[in-house]
DRENKOLNU-792060 format. One line per field, with one value per residue (C-alpha): residue number from 1; residue in one letter; y, z, x. Coordinates in nm, 4 decimals, always signed. Example, Ala and Ser with C-alpha at 12.3 -4.5 7.8 and 13.67 -1.06 7.14 Angstrom:
<sites>
num	c(1, 2)
residuo	c(A, S)
v	c(-0.4500, -0.1060)
w	c(+0.7800, +0.7140)
u	c(+1.2300, +1.3670)
</sites>
This chain:
<sites>
num	c(1, 2, 3, 4, 5, 6, 7, 8, 9, 10, 11, 12, 13, 14, 15, 16, 17, 18, 19, 20, 21, 22, 23, 24, 25, 26, 27, 28, 29, 30, 31, 32, 33, 34, 35, 36, 37, 38, 39, 40, 41, 42, 43, 44, 45, 46, 47, 48, 49, 50, 51, 52, 53, 54, 55, 56, 57, 58, 59, 60, 61, 62, 63, 64, 65, 66, 67, 68, 69, 70, 71, 72, 73, 74, 75, 76, 77, 78, 79, 80, 81, 82, 83, 84, 85, 86, 87, 88, 89, 90, 91, 92, 93, 94, 95, 96, 97, 98, 99, 100, 101, 102, 103, 104, 105, 106, 107, 108, 109, 110, 111, 112, 113, 114, 115, 116, 117, 118, 119, 120, 121, 122, 123, 124, 125, 126, 127, 128, 129, 130, 131, 132, 133, 134, 135, 136, 137, 138, 139, 140, 141, 142, 143, 144, 145, 146, 147, 148, 149, 150, 151, 152, 153, 154, 155, 156, 157, 158, 159, 160, 161, 162, 163, 164, 165, 166, 167, 168, 169, 170, 171, 172, 173, 174, 175, 176, 177, 178, 179, 180, 181, 182, 183, 184, 185, 186, 187, 188, 189, 190, 191, 192, 193, 194, 195, 196, 197, 198, 199, 200, 201, 202, 203, 204, 205, 206, 207, 208, 209, 210, 211, 212, 213, 214, 215, 216, 217, 218, 219, 220, 221, 222, 223, 224, 225, 226, 227, 228, 229, 230, 231, 232, 233, 234, 235, 236, 237, 238, 239, 240, 241, 242, 243, 244, 245, 246, 247, 248, 249, 250, 251, 252, 253, 254, 255, 256, 257, 258, 259, 260, 261, 262, 263, 264, 265, 266, 267, 268, 269, 270, 271, 272, 273, 274, 275, 276, 277, 278, 279, 280, 281, 282, 283, 284, 285, 286, 287, 288, 289, 290, 291, 292, 293, 294, 295, 296, 297, 298, 299, 300, 301, 302, 303, 304, 305, 306, 307, 308, 309, 310, 311, 312, 313, 314, 315, 316, 317, 318, 319, 320, 321, 322, 323, 324, 325, 326, 327, 328)
residuo	c(M, H, V, A, V, L, S, T, S, D, A, Q, Q, Y, R, A, L, M, L, H, A, Y, E, H, A, A, D, A, F, T, S, T, V, E, E, R, A, R, E, P, E, S, W, W, I, Q, R, I, A, D, P, T, G, M, A, I, A, F, G, A, F, E, G, T, E, L, V, G, T, V, A, L, E, F, S, A, K, P, K, T, K, H, K, A, L, V, I, G, M, Y, V, M, P, E, R, R, G, N, G, A, A, R, A, L, L, Q, A, A, I, D, R, C, K, S, R, G, D, I, L, V, M, Q, L, T, V, T, D, G, N, E, P, A, V, S, L, Y, R, S, A, G, F, R, P, F, G, T, E, P, M, A, I, R, T, P, A, G, F, R, S, K, V, H, M, W, F, D, L, S, G, V, A, N, A, A, N, T, P, H, S, E, V, A, V, N, I, E, E, F, M, Q, G, Y, K, T, A, W, E, R, R, D, P, S, M, F, A, A, L, F, Q, A, D, G, L, Y, H, N, T, P, F, Q, V, Q, R, G, T, G, Q, L, V, E, Y, W, K, R, V, R, L, Q, E, D, V, Q, V, D, F, E, V, L, A, S, T, A, T, S, G, I, A, R, W, H, V, T, Y, Q, V, A, S, E, E, L, F, Q, I, W, A, R, S, T, G, T, S, L, V, A, R, K, P, G, D, P, L, P, R, M, V, L, D, G, V, L, Q, A, A, F, S, G, G, L, C, A, E, A, R, I, W, W, H, S, M, P, E, A, A, R, A, S, S, R)
v	c(-0.0689, -0.3999, -0.7478, -1.0722, -1.4186, -1.3772, -1.5314, -1.6250, -1.2327, -1.1431, -1.3168, -1.1079, -0.8436, -1.1323, -1.2634, -0.8339, -0.8387, -1.0930, -1.0872, -0.7670, -0.9363, -1.2415, -0.8798, -0.6510, -0.9017, -1.2100, -1.2707, -1.3058, -1.6083, -1.9647, -1.8780, -1.6609, -1.3894, -1.6313, -1.8878, -1.8403, -1.5407, -1.8684, -1.9875, -2.0170, -1.8342, -2.1358, -2.2010, -1.8943, -1.9398, -2.2714, -2.0173, -1.8403, -2.0664, -2.4403, -2.5835, -2.8513, -2.6340, -2.7508, -2.2969, -2.0641, -1.6578, -1.3503, -1.0181, -0.6558, -0.3830, -0.0125, +0.0248, -0.1696, -0.2086, -0.5563, -0.3748, -0.7200, -1.0448, -1.4368, -1.7796, -2.0606, -2.3791, -2.6851, -3.0783, -3.3820, -3.6047, -3.8088, -3.7687, -3.4085, -3.2885, -3.1136, -2.8332, -2.5462, -2.3462, -1.9787, -1.8495, -1.5611, -1.2817, -0.9474, -0.5668, -0.3690, -0.1048, +0.2102, +0.0882, -0.0392, +0.0751, +0.0481, -0.2417, -0.4287, -0.7165, -0.7666, -0.7553, -1.0173, -1.2565, -1.2210, -1.3045, -1.6164, -1.7521, -1.6628, -1.9264, -2.1927, -2.1390, -2.1417, -2.4812, -2.6760, -2.9335, -2.6631, -2.7452, -2.5624, -2.3145, -2.2567, -2.0134, -1.9855, -1.5942, -1.5363, -1.5295, -1.1074, -1.0411, -0.8278, -0.6211, -0.9843, -1.1629, -0.8935, -0.9324, -1.3266, -1.3015, -1.0088, -1.2468, -1.5757, -1.7389, -1.8607, -1.9661, -2.3623, -2.3886, -2.2222, -2.3986, -2.2605, -2.2644, -2.2533, -2.0200, -1.9045, -1.5585, -1.4087, -1.2741, -1.5382, -1.8768, -1.7226, -1.9092, -2.0005, -1.9267, -2.1331, -2.0387, -2.2254, -2.1031, -2.4028, -2.2983, -2.6174, -2.5195, -2.7916, -2.7559, -2.7731, -2.4759, -2.5971, -2.7709, -2.4564, -2.3004, -1.9537, -1.7997, -1.8275, -1.6575, -1.4594, -1.0790, -0.8240, -0.5167, -0.5511, -0.6952, -0.4920, -0.1629, -0.2815, -0.3344, -0.0169, +0.1990, -0.0408, +0.0913, +0.4520, +0.4301, +0.2523, +0.5118, +0.2044, +0.1848, -0.1813, -0.2499, +0.0208, -0.1973, -0.5637, -0.4764, -0.4495, -0.6931, -0.6406, -0.4875, -0.3210, +0.0176, +0.3327, +0.6345, +0.9209, +1.0909, +1.0905, +1.2357, +1.0443, +0.7140, +0.4485, +0.1597, -0.1302, -0.1858, +0.0668, +0.3683, +0.2339, +0.2670, +0.6255, +0.7401, +0.6396, +0.8039, +1.1137, +0.9402, +0.9725, +1.2945, +1.2946, +1.2689, +1.0772, +0.9009, +0.7941, +0.5896, +0.5052, +0.3371, +0.2163, -0.0920, +0.0414, -0.3209, -0.5974, -0.8480, -1.1868, -0.9199, -0.5991, -0.3737, +0.0139, +0.1616, +0.5142, +0.6125, +0.9423, +1.0447, +1.2599, +1.3527, +1.5973, +1.7902, +1.6877, +1.9503, +2.2338, +2.0275, +1.7496, +2.1493, +2.2501, +2.0049, +2.0442, +2.3476, +2.2975, +1.9834, +2.2475, +2.5213, +2.6662, +2.7031, +2.8095, +2.8513, +3.1844, +3.1705, +3.3234, +3.2287, +3.0985, +2.9814, +2.5935, +2.3172, +2.2500, +1.9341, +1.8136, +1.5710, +1.3222, +1.2303, +0.9997, +0.6455, +0.4222, +0.1634, -0.1614, -0.5027, -0.8525, -1.0504, -1.3915, -1.2631, -0.8680, -0.5747, -0.5656, -0.1827, +0.0830, +0.4312, +0.6583, +1.0717, +1.2557, +1.5802, +1.7760, +2.0882, +2.1942, +2.0293, +2.4241, +2.5504, +2.1808, +2.3162, +2.6666, +2.5667, +2.3433)
w	c(-1.4467, -1.6470, -1.5555, -1.8014, -1.7788, -1.6295, -1.8310, -1.7683, -1.8836, -1.5901, -1.3543, -1.1962, -1.1475, -0.9970, -0.7150, -0.5802, -0.5661, -0.3429, -0.1576, -0.0533, +0.0154, +0.2182, +0.3597, +0.5053, +0.5065, +0.7103, +0.8542, +0.4698, +0.4430, +0.5275, +0.3392, +0.4839, +0.2583, +0.4228, +0.2913, -0.0525, -0.1053, -0.1442, -0.3717, -0.7619, -1.0542, -1.2208, -0.9590, -1.0082, -1.3368, -1.2685, -1.0661, -1.2937, -1.6189, -1.5984, -1.9091, -1.7756, -1.7224, -1.3012, -1.2537, -1.4111, -1.2539, -1.3415, -1.3094, -1.2597, -1.4281, -1.4414, -1.7412, -1.7100, -1.3823, -1.2257, -0.8980, -0.8115, -0.8820, -0.7972, -0.8874, -0.9652, -0.8082, -1.0456, -0.8978, -1.1094, -0.9092, -1.0204, -0.7174, -0.7199, -0.9794, -1.0293, -0.7655, -0.8445, -0.5702, -0.5303, -0.3581, -0.3830, -0.3626, -0.3684, -0.4557, -0.2983, -0.1011, -0.3150, -0.5364, -0.4104, -0.4252, -0.7667, -0.8025, -0.8974, -0.5965, -0.7567, -1.1765, -0.9942, -0.8979, -1.1724, -1.3981, -1.1584, -1.1497, -1.5278, -1.6967, -1.4158, -1.6028, -1.9254, -1.8255, -1.7851, -1.5327, -1.2342, -1.0532, -0.7393, -0.6414, -0.2168, -0.0872, +0.2476, +0.4089, +0.7498, +1.0904, +1.0815, +0.6952, +0.6723, +0.3569, +0.2374, +0.3239, +0.1781, -0.1183, -0.1657, +0.0213, -0.3157, -0.5925, -0.4524, -0.2102, +0.0534, +0.4549, +0.5401, +0.8331, +1.0476, +1.0938, +1.4439, +1.4934, +1.1243, +1.0772, +1.4087, +1.3610, +1.6013, +1.8014, +1.8557, +1.6247, +1.4217, +1.2392, +0.9058, +0.6922, +0.4496, +0.1353, -0.2117, -0.4524, -0.6218, -0.9870, -1.0480, -0.9706, -0.8211, -0.4646, -0.2789, -0.0412, +0.2323, +0.3189, +0.3472, +0.7211, +0.6498, +0.8751, +0.5374, +0.2900, +0.4033, +0.5489, +0.8312, +0.8745, +1.1891, +0.9948, +0.6464, +0.9586, +1.0760, +0.7115, +0.6498, +0.9774, +0.8884, +0.5230, +0.6355, +0.9205, +0.6896, +0.4081, +0.1920, -0.1599, -0.2006, +0.1542, +0.0796, -0.2840, -0.1297, +0.0607, -0.2466, -0.4816, -0.8340, -0.9677, -0.5978, -0.5581, -0.3573, -0.3079, -0.1734, -0.1199, -0.2709, -0.6362, -0.6959, -0.7020, -0.8143, -0.9559, -0.9887, -0.8956, -1.0395, -0.9531, -0.5910, -0.6435, -0.7096, -0.5308, -0.1768, -0.3815, -0.1943, +0.1765, +0.1406, +0.2019, +0.5467, +0.8222, +1.1457, +1.0638, +1.3423, +1.3099, +1.5390, +1.3914, +1.6269, +1.3976, +1.4238, +1.2839, +1.1054, +0.9162, +0.7296, +0.3919, +0.4754, +0.8230, +0.8606, +1.1026, +1.2480, +1.2317, +1.3236, +1.1581, +1.2244, +1.0360, +0.9937, +0.6592, +0.5327, +0.2097, +0.0963, -0.2369, +0.0552, +0.2133, -0.1179, -0.2196, +0.0791, +0.0812, -0.2947, -0.1211, +0.1704, +0.0362, +0.3671, +0.6891, +0.4961, +0.7237, +0.6892, +0.6148, +0.5599, +0.3724, +0.5926, +0.8359, +0.9541, +0.7582, +0.9913, +1.1790, +1.0518, +1.2006, +0.9088, +1.1074, +0.9106, +0.8418, +0.5817, +0.5143, +0.3124, +0.1091, +0.1095, -0.0808, -0.2252, +0.0852, -0.0158, -0.0342, -0.3368, -0.2344, +0.0588, +0.0432, +0.3370, +0.4489, +0.6564, +0.7723, +0.7619, +0.9386, +1.0468, +1.4595, +1.6062, +1.4311, +1.5368, +1.9101, +1.8643, +1.7707, +2.0597)
u	c(-1.1940, -1.2160, -1.1447, -1.0393, -0.8591, -0.4972, -0.2651, +0.1171, +0.2675, +0.0382, +0.2498, +0.5194, +0.1798, -0.0134, +0.3027, +0.3405, -0.0579, -0.0625, +0.2258, +0.0412, -0.2744, -0.0246, +0.0880, -0.2145, -0.5385, -0.3271, -0.6708, -0.7694, -0.6112, -0.5055, -0.1117, +0.1522, +0.3559, +0.6225, +0.5975, +0.4530, +0.7544, +0.8830, +0.7669, +0.9730, +0.7840, +0.6593, +0.3822, +0.2336, +0.2315, +0.0465, -0.1675, -0.3099, -0.2964, -0.2637, -0.1863, -0.3903, -0.7065, -0.6877, -0.6740, -0.7584, -0.7388, -0.9004, -0.7675, -0.9141, -0.6676, -0.6596, -0.5085, -0.2540, -0.2312, -0.3153, -0.5525, -0.7545, -0.7996, -1.0039, -0.8951, -1.0950, -0.9361, -1.0963, -1.0801, -0.9867, -1.1891, -1.4990, -1.6851, -1.5555, -1.5883, -1.8647, -1.7156, -1.5181, -1.3668, -1.3308, -0.9169, -0.7504, -1.0315, -0.7755, -0.8396, -0.6340, -0.8076, -0.7287, -0.8788, -1.2053, -1.5515, -1.5145, -1.7502, -1.3952, -1.4443, -1.8579, -1.6903, -1.3958, -1.6978, -1.8824, -1.6278, -1.5527, -1.9796, -1.9653, -1.6743, -1.8614, -2.1251, -2.0132, -1.8210, -2.1468, -2.0114, -1.9491, -2.3031, -2.1355, -1.8651, -1.7887, -1.5285, -1.4364, -1.4338, -1.2736, -1.5956, -1.6508, -1.5224, -1.8784, -1.7877, -1.7141, -2.0193, -2.2088, -2.1477, -2.0818, -2.4308, -2.5672, -2.3888, -2.6097, -2.3348, -2.5065, -2.3401, -2.3887, -2.1339, -1.8879, -1.5466, -1.4350, -1.0346, -0.9656, -0.6453, -0.4800, -0.2786, -0.0885, -0.4318, -0.5411, -0.8077, -1.0457, -1.3362, -1.4186, -1.7996, -1.8353, -2.0150, -2.1666, -2.3414, -2.6257, -2.5829, -2.7845, -3.1249, -3.2437, -3.1423, -3.4253, -3.4474, -3.7097, -3.4120, -3.2461, -3.1980, -3.4408, -3.1439, -2.9675, -3.1730, -3.3377, -3.2479, -3.4678, -3.3925, -3.2222, -2.9205, -3.0728, -2.9992, -2.6982, -2.5528, -2.6365, -2.5099, -2.1855, -2.1166, -2.1794, -2.0077, -1.7279, -1.7470, -1.7191, -1.9641, -1.9129, -2.0977, -2.3708, -2.4719, -2.4387, -2.7133, -2.8935, -2.9896, -2.8236, -3.1236, -3.2317, -3.3664, -3.3176, -3.5229, -3.2737, -3.6031, -3.9311, -3.7978, -3.4767, -3.3947, -3.0872, -3.0911, -2.8517, -2.5013, -2.3320, -2.5985, -2.6007, -2.2360, -2.1873, -2.4213, -2.2683, -1.8902, -2.0354, -1.9812, -1.5991, -1.6251, -1.7510, -1.5676, -1.6184, -1.9423, -2.1536, -2.4976, -2.7934, -3.1271, -3.3815, -3.6133, -3.9876, -4.1600, -4.0562, -4.2451, -4.0088, -4.0225, -4.0301, -3.8830, -4.0276, -3.6687, -3.5388, -3.2645, -3.0106, -2.6165, -2.3872, -2.0743, -1.8204, -1.8282, -1.4919, -1.5092, -1.6768, -1.8005, -2.0266, -2.0848, -2.2873, -2.4146, -2.5962, -2.7275, -2.8658, -3.0552, -3.1995, -3.2895, -3.3821, -3.1202, -2.8222, -2.5289, -2.3542, -2.0213, -1.7368, -1.4085, -1.1966, -1.4657, -1.4799, -1.7453, -2.0180, -2.1368, -2.4368, -2.7162, -2.8738, -3.2741, -3.4680, -3.7059, -3.5763, -3.8754, -3.7230, -3.8725, -3.7136, -3.6636, -3.3833, -3.1843, -3.1469, -3.3026, -3.5520, -3.6347, -3.5286, -3.7295, -3.5861, -3.6871, -3.4817, -3.3676, -3.0839, -2.9372, -2.6078, -2.4404, -2.4592, -2.8723, -2.9636, -2.8849, -2.9729, -3.3478, -3.4429)
</sites>
């Protein structure tokens, strides 16, 4: 996967991708698929390659196929030309989990920084879209308000969370509410639970700083977004994941929680990973035997900085559910 600035030759692929987004992620956008389908080709070209320089779009490509995108809109007004608006972020569902969204967002941030005249980036995200909020937080965006009844959907009104990223370095952190710059163990564990139950590597990595550490055993550690995403891909071999947790201790910069997880092993590959990692209590299985449901109990200790997890350590034990029941 690689990220590149889109050009006029990408207009047809961009249109198809965004129409898919407006249809299948309708609550994420203020426009409807019917509205955008009526737009002429010239509108789509201007959206990605505005000759005035007031808009630019980036694409994530798998080979020559456009699988994700994000765009920037700039302002020509003297009083708002220091701001850039992030719009149209979307990655095809089957291509998520490989860092495409993070790479697209970073490309947009890098472009704004390179211009020199952009001091603030802004965006909105539909309230309740926690994977998106986690991604934006991990890149440096912070919420500054929620707009009620921002969009009308068939299911009712939805609010929009407004977020910003200070590129100037002069924002007064003392004037920013603590809840907007900090995360505690309760919030982290809720994100951890959601990322595991959704089997979402990108959402898991978004809980950490870009160079964050995750010690999945006392002897193994994953460092940085790429390694975190790659490690968490193994949860895709799990089904019917259920996670519970209890916070044991919490401070402003750290915390400890106990967690309990059950899941159905969905592949022989995952079972063998577990079997090799334990060395004991290996289930006696014959060809054709059903794969077991696993039970994991563990403790997590985390340290936080800048609104994200800087380092997390877990200690855990696992065994098949049937074996656990018979051991009582």
